[in-house]
NUROVEX-584294 format. One record per residue: residue number from 1; x, y, z of N, C-alpha, C in turn; residue in one letter. Coordinates in steps of 0.001 Angstrom, whole numbers, always signed. Layout:
<nodes>
   resi      n_px      n_py      n_pz     ca_px     ca_py     ca_pz      c_px      c_py      c_pz   resn
    NUM         X         Y         Z         X         Y         Z         X         Y         Z      a
...
</nodes>
This chain:
<nodes>
   resi      n_px      n_py      n_pz     ca_px     ca_py     ca_pz      c_px      c_py      c_pz   resn
      1    +26222   -131434     -2564    +25455   -130850     -1866    +25286   -129509     -2977      x
      2    +24090   -129195     -3295    +23906   -127696     -3965    +24021   -126369     -3018      x
      3    +24263   -125832     -3345    +24084   -124399     -2636    +22785   -123516     -2942      x
      4    +22110   -123277     -2285    +20818   -122347     -2169    +21242   -120713     -2988      x
      5    +20513   -120215     -3535    +20570   -118850     -4124    +19800   -118193     -2861      x
      6    +20704   -117091     -2526    +19919   -116350     -1358    +18704   -115777     -1888      x
      7    +18004   -115459      -810    +16531   -114842      -932    +16399   -113622     -1705      x
      8    +15624   -113274     -2405    +15519   -112033     -3085    +14488   -111067     -1875      x
      9    +15499   -110111     -1812    +14868   -109021      -710    +14664   -107816     -1716      x
     10    +13027   -107903     -1743    +12596   -106423     -2786    +12494   -105318     -1994      x
     11    +12644   -104189     -2876    +12541   -102548     -2095    +10737   -102460     -2077      x
     12    +10605   -101600     -1251     +9369   -101192     -1109     +8453   -100673     -2488      x
     13     +9795   -100019     -3033     +9132    -99556     -4848     +9037   -100740     -5343      x
     14     +9894   -102053     -5413     +9742   -102980     -6433     +8271   -103680     -5817      x
     15     +7883   -103873     -4589     +7154   -104530     -4405     +5798   -103784     -4667      x
     16     +5655   -102559     -4487     +4353   -101464     -4589     +4242   -101865     -6024      x
     17     +5147   -101787     -7046     +5418   -101854     -8736     +4781   -103347     -8890      x
     18     +5095   -104348     -8446     +4683   -105469     -8666     +3491   -106117     -8170      x
     19     +2879   -105433     -7232     +1469   -105419     -6754      +768   -104954     -7582      x
     20     +1030   -103676     -8062      +455   -102602     -9013       -68   -103980    -10344      x
     21     +1381   -104035    -11189      +729   -104792    -12052      +134   -106126    -11847      x
     22      +110   -106765    -10775      -190   -108179    -10849     -1601   -108316    -10342      x
     23     -2047   -107191     -9818     -3356   -106599     -9430     -4242   -106527    -10563      x
     24     -3533   -106333    -11562     -4436   -105985    -12826     -4385   -106790    -13846      x
     25     -3354   -107883    -14027     -3208   -109275    -14671     -2543   -110225    -14104      x
     26     -3013   -111095    -13774     -2332   -112030    -12787     -1057   -112716    -13557      x
     27     -1209   -112783    -14785       +41   -113485    -15841      +564   -112557    -16394      x
     28     +1653   -112316    -16996     +2409   -111381    -18211     +3029   -112253    -19259      x
     29     +2855   -111918    -20255     +3472   -112685    -21238     +5058   -112381    -21186      x
     30     +6017   -112972    -21860     +7380   -113159    -21933     +8285   -111625    -22266      x
     31     +7220   -110950    -23302     +7997   -109628    -23319     +7599   -108514    -22069      x
     32     +6425   -108883    -21441     +5838   -107763    -20786     +6867   -108008    -19303      x
     33     +7088   -109384    -19101     +7624   -109630    -17874     +9097   -109641    -18094      x
     34     +9779   -109375    -19241    +10909   -108679    -19483    +11032   -107425    -19391      x
     35    +10218   -106646    -19815    +10448   -105241    -19559    +10336   -104599    -18337      x
     36     +9384   -105244    -17452     +9390   -104860    -15708    +10171   -105512    -15124      x
     37    +10953   -106778    -15443    +12329   -107059    -14692    +13490   -106242    -15135      x
     38    +13203   -105461    -16143    +14799   -104419    -16692    +14381   -103268    -15611      x
     39    +12841   -102849    -15886    +12578   -101569    -15169    +12757   -101750    -13910      x
     40    +12768   -102838    -13181    +12873   -102842    -11702    +14336   -103549    -11233      x
     41    +14952   -103812    -12432    +16315   -104512    -11663    +16324   -105937    -11273      x
     42    +15562   -106497    -12001    +15476   -108000    -11323    +15414   -108968    -12764      x
     43    +15606   -110214    -12410    +15760   -111197    -13286    +14292   -111507    -13593      x
     44    +13717   -112158    -14770    +12489   -112407    -15133    +11868   -113500    -14140      x
     45    +12839   -114472    -13676    +12290   -115357    -12704    +11925   -114465    -11134      x
     46    +12330   -113556    -10852    +12011   -113137     -9826    +10973   -112039     -9813      x
     47    +10448   -111925    -11165     +8764   -111133    -11838     +8006   -112158    -12390      x
     48     +7587   -113142    -11309     +6846   -114007    -11481     +5727   -113913     -9984      x
     49     +4516   -114071    -10936     +3359   -113856     -9574     +3601   -114309     -8445      x
     50     +3932   -115874     -8257     +4143   -116909     -7324     +5283   -116833     -6626      x
     51     +6645   -115855     -6737     +7677   -115890     -6592     +7816   -114583     -5302      x
     52     +7181   -113679     -5251     +7354   -112686     -4531     +6269   -112756     -3127      x
     53     +6882   -112472     -2020     +5537   -112719      -900     +6105   -111569      -112      x
     54     +5110   -110753      +670     +5354   -109568     +1305     +5047   -109899     +2740      x
     55     +4889   -110956     +3094     +4453   -111483     +4701     +5411   -112415     +4748      x
</nodes>
């Protein structure tokens, strides 16, 4: 049986920044997503529009 990765708990600052960026543009290219991930201390996968949820 495969083990699941634990759910990512975003900080308030990370969520605010993600919402700001994705409210301007829904999709980022690979370079933009990579830069944002480094800036926020996340992986590129965690910086995808459908993967963070605030509710």
